[in-house]
DOBA-668144 format. One record per residue (C-alpha): x, y, z; residue in three letters. Coordinates in Angstrom, 2 decimals. Layout:
BEGIN
ATOM    east   north      up rest
ATOM       X       Y       Z  ALA
...
//
This chain:
BEGIN
ATOM    east   north      up rest
ATOM    0.00    0.00    0.00  MET
ATOM    1.24    3.48   -0.86  THR
ATOM    2.22    5.65    2.09  HIS
ATOM    1.00    9.26    2.24  VAL
ATOM    1.93   11.79    4.92  LEU
ATOM   -0.68   14.46    5.68  VAL
ATOM    0.53   17.52    7.58  ILE
ATOM   -2.08   19.91    8.97  ASP
ATOM   -2.23   21.63   12.35  ASP
ATOM   -6.03   21.48   12.38  ASP
ATOM   -6.87   18.12   13.97  LEU
ATOM  -10.33   17.94   12.39  ASN
ATOM   -9.03   18.65    8.89  CYS
ATOM   -6.13   16.26    9.40  ARG
ATOM   -8.46   13.46   10.51  ASN
ATOM  -10.84   14.18    7.62  GLU
ATOM   -8.05   14.01    5.02  MET
ATOM   -6.69   10.86    6.59  GLN
ATOM  -10.10    9.16    6.49  ALA
ATOM  -10.76   10.29    2.91  LEU
ATOM   -7.39    9.10    1.62  LEU
ATOM   -7.58    5.81    3.53  GLU
ATOM  -10.99    5.16    1.97  SER
ATOM   -9.32    5.71   -1.41  ALA
ATOM   -6.80    2.96   -0.61  GLY
ATOM   -3.78    4.88    0.69  PHE
ATOM   -1.83    4.12    3.86  ASP
ATOM   -1.93    7.49    5.65  VAL
ATOM    0.00    8.99    8.52  THR
ATOM   -1.43   12.33    9.67  ALA
ATOM    0.42   14.80   11.88  ALA
ATOM    0.70   18.43   12.87  GLY
ATOM    3.43   20.63   11.45  GLY
ATOM    6.28   20.00   13.89  GLN
ATOM    5.50   16.30   14.27  GLU
ATOM    5.21   15.97   10.48  GLY
ATOM    8.69   17.47   10.02  CYS
ATOM   10.07   14.93   12.48  SER
ATOM    8.34   12.09   10.63  ILE
ATOM    9.80   13.30    7.32  LEU
ATOM   13.31   13.08    8.75  GLU
ATOM   12.93    9.33    9.26  GLY
ATOM   10.41    8.15    6.67  VAL
ATOM   10.02    8.84    2.97  ARG
ATOM    6.35    8.72    1.98  PRO
ATOM    5.30    8.39   -1.66  ALA
ATOM    3.36   11.64   -1.30  CYS
ATOM    3.22   14.59    1.07  LEU
ATOM   -0.04   16.50    1.53  VAL
ATOM    0.53   19.86    3.26  VAL
ATOM   -2.18   22.27    4.38  ALA
ATOM   -1.35   25.97    4.04  THR
ATOM   -2.89   26.73    7.41  THR
ATOM    0.13   25.50    9.39  LEU
ATOM    0.76   27.69   12.39  ALA
ATOM    3.33   25.58   14.21  SER
ATOM    6.50   27.40   15.10  GLY
ATOM    8.43   29.45   12.52  ARG
ATOM    7.86   27.17    9.59  GLU
ATOM    4.99   27.94    7.30  THR
ATOM    3.60   25.38    4.89  ALA
ATOM    5.31   27.03    1.92  ILE
ATOM    8.66   27.07    3.72  GLN
ATOM    8.14   23.42    4.63  MET
ATOM    7.53   22.62    0.96  VAL
ATOM   10.74   24.49    0.02  ARG
ATOM   12.73   22.58    2.62  ASN
ATOM   11.24   19.22    1.64  VAL
ATOM   11.85   19.88   -2.05  ARG
ATOM   15.45   20.90   -1.39  ALA
ATOM   16.01   17.64    0.47  ALA
ATOM   14.09   15.37   -1.92  ASP
ATOM   13.36   16.30   -5.51  SER
ATOM   11.46   13.05   -6.10  ARG
ATOM    8.72   13.37   -3.49  LEU
ATOM    5.20   14.01   -4.82  GLY
ATOM    3.72   17.04   -3.05  ILE
ATOM    0.11   18.21   -2.92  VAL
ATOM   -0.74   21.49   -1.19  VAL
ATOM   -4.22   22.02    0.24  VAL
ATOM   -4.96   25.75    0.22  ALA
ATOM   -7.39   27.49    2.49  ASN
ATOM   -7.90   30.89    0.93  GLY
ATOM   -6.29   32.56   -2.07  ASP
ATOM   -5.35   29.60   -4.26  ILE
ATOM   -3.67   31.80   -6.89  GLU
ATOM   -1.31   33.23   -4.27  GLN
ATOM   -0.43   29.72   -3.08  VAL
ATOM    0.16   28.62   -6.68  GLU
ATOM    2.47   31.62   -7.17  ASP
ATOM    4.36   30.89   -3.95  GLU
ATOM    4.83   27.23   -4.86  THR
ATOM    5.71   27.77   -8.52  SER
ATOM    9.14   26.37   -9.25  GLY
ATOM    8.92   23.90   -6.36  LEU
ATOM    7.55   21.03   -8.47  ASP
ATOM    4.36   20.79   -6.42  VAL
ATOM    2.13   18.29   -8.16  TRP
ATOM   -1.11   20.08   -7.30  ALA
ATOM   -2.65   22.87   -5.26  VAL
ATOM   -6.18   22.00   -4.15  ILE
ATOM   -8.59   24.48   -2.63  GLU
ATOM  -10.65   23.74    0.48  LYS
ATOM  -13.32   22.52    0.52  PRO
ATOM  -12.18   19.66   -1.70  TYR
ATOM  -13.91   16.59   -3.07  GLU
ATOM  -12.63   13.14   -2.13  LEU
ATOM  -12.28   12.11   -5.76  GLU
ATOM  -10.27   15.20   -6.63  LYS
ATOM   -7.95   14.92   -3.62  LEU
ATOM   -7.45   11.17   -4.16  ALA
ATOM   -6.79   11.67   -7.89  ALA
ATOM   -4.21   14.40   -7.27  LYS
ATOM   -2.50   12.33   -4.58  VAL
ATOM   -2.52    9.34   -6.94  GLY
ATOM   -0.85   11.40   -9.69  LYS
ATOM    1.70   12.76   -7.21  ALA
ATOM    2.49    9.18   -6.17  VAL
ATOM    2.97    8.19   -9.84  GLU
ATOM    5.30   11.17  -10.30  PHE
ATOM    7.25   10.20   -7.20  SER
ATOM    7.62    6.57   -8.29  GLU
ATOM    8.68    7.54  -11.83  MET
ATOM   11.17   10.06  -10.44  SER
ATOM   12.65    7.48   -8.10  MET
ATOM   12.93    4.95  -10.92  ASP
ATOM   14.60    7.47  -13.27  CYS
ATOM   17.01    8.73  -10.63  LYS
ATOM   17.88    5.16   -9.63  ASP
ATOM   18.62    4.31  -13.26  ARG
ATOM   20.76    7.43  -13.64  ILE
ATOM   22.65    6.57  -10.44  ALA
ATOM   23.23    3.01  -11.71  ASP
ATOM   24.47    4.34  -15.06  ASN
ATOM   26.80    6.81  -13.37  LEU
ATOM   28.18    4.07  -11.16  GLN
ATOM   28.75    1.82  -14.19  THR
ATOM   30.48    4.65  -16.05  GLN
ATOM   32.69    5.42  -13.05  ALA
ATOM   33.72    1.79  -12.78  MET
ATOM   34.49    1.66  -16.52  ALA
ATOM   36.51    4.88  -16.23  PHE
ATOM   38.55    3.39  -13.38  GLN
ATOM   39.27    0.24  -15.44  ARG
ATOM   40.43    2.37  -18.40  VAL
ATOM   42.56    4.49  -16.09  LYS
ATOM   44.24    1.39  -14.56  ARG
ATOM   44.86   -0.14  -17.98  GLU
ATOM   46.32    3.13  -19.27  THR
ATOM   48.72    3.20  -16.31  GLN
ATOM   49.79   -0.41  -17.02  ARG
ATOM   50.45    0.38  -20.66  VAL
ATOM   52.50    3.44  -19.73  ARG
ATOM   54.60    1.40  -17.31  LEU
ATOM   55.22   -1.26  -19.96  ARG
ATOM   56.19    1.44  -22.43  MET
ATOM   58.66    2.95  -19.96  GLN
ATOM   60.30   -0.44  -19.27  LYS
ATOM   60.82   -1.25  -22.97  ARG
ATOM   64.29   -0.61  -24.29  PRO
ATOM   64.31    2.23  -26.73  ARG
ATOM   65.30    1.45  -30.26  GLU
ATOM   67.53    3.91  -31.81  GLY
//
């Protein structure tokens, strides 16, 4: 089952999103802002759903998204906006947020956006894993060529010069 982390300081909203997403088939952990940040340090969900109404400590929802994105470019992120959705879209532009959804939201819409964010996350992980594998293979090949070049140079130095 796909793991989704919901972060919202409003307990009622958090519980509602958790219930809605669980009924859509996701494995959901729901937490407030500070607790959610702690969870993110130890667990990588397939999708992060952040409410813009976070009031915990210094970190706003948008700053949390910036920090999460800086740490993990592959994580699917959905922002749930309470208020001016255009402003939230502007603030999150360039952060590769999969979707900004306005409250009140429909279960189908939220579940569909989370599903797409999960697909994005899985494709990103697969692509980055393939790139990492290719880079590792290239590095190993480079090291073999480098060693062989050194061997050839040594042999060339040991050969008597004709003249």
